[in-house]
Steps between C-alpha positions, in 0.01 A plus 500: 500500500460537875744354750280199588450403133873540437586269792245242384632507142859471623409210726322317215800549270732368772283191560479434126879521474541254788245261350669508158837428660356214706341343192826525304695356792253211535536422130881502531480276806291236323656159560711352224373204306707190570535193279716190527567284195597134530726360229592139565545398134830495317330600176621821331151571364351476851762740635440747217127481573567577868722797410241630252220464758703681764595778257134541402408539868764771539379681189133482599538601865823697488831349610502717812153381601563124501741261669581199282689193614584201281581185698688219326540147628516144370582472129453878464815576699724436200365810329655712774849377425745756361513323164126432464324583170284761682785651701467839330126510581572416864739794523257733317217398732701574813609834354134589448430444871391137505641269765608158373594235754641149486410219739809398696351155566487435126848641455637257760319212334646591163843579647486862384682780679442875493806522273300304238212744508410831335640774725176700481285250693428447868452186703241347732544187712194326351312615189168340589512651851578842348188477285294389801632796702419746224148363460451528876607866473227559240710479184326384183635168371566428132636186341543557128 
């Protein structure tokens, strides 16, 4: 191979390496899917459905490729109490990377304090406003 052909072949190999790296980096940089679930029912079956839906999303897309937030307000807030029938599922969900938040407006209305609640959850001032914000940010909205 002459010098010119060698330089051309080397240049093509270098460009191909750069292109492959750029494609891989673009795939890694793909935006995460984002979904917010509303649970405003105090029904254990409804909560289990929400947890199952959220878990299915994680399994289908990959837990590291999706942000999941479950927002509870109204009658649903009771299921975020420390002694709720779904308390273990709340803790499991947060351990799997899901964010579960309670509406502080509802908590005030029901005279609940953070000491009453599951220690794994977070809080938002207003559940409905949180959902509105997330939808405005492009999050998918699910109400099981």
